[in-house]
C-alpha angles and dihedrals in degrees: 000000000000123000088246090054090047094050091053088069118111093221129013124203111186124183120194118181129180138044088256088078099048097102092048090048093051089047093049098044107033101021133088118282104252143149085241089069106035093186089061087074084074085078086071099056118097094210108042120133115189117197115196133178113225096259089053088049099045100103099047114114095215112061126202135011124312 
């Protein structure tokens, strides 16, 4: 699926396990929205839930649930 198709979804549920994804998670969640980081487009979706295990979330500046 393309990013455009994904963003047309009513609701997104994303699961990211493993420390190998920590840098990508940080870039997608805390970085600038840019075509260089396609997952960063999820920041613009109103109904996106992101589930991370502790290793995948380990590089995020903000810890915990809002």
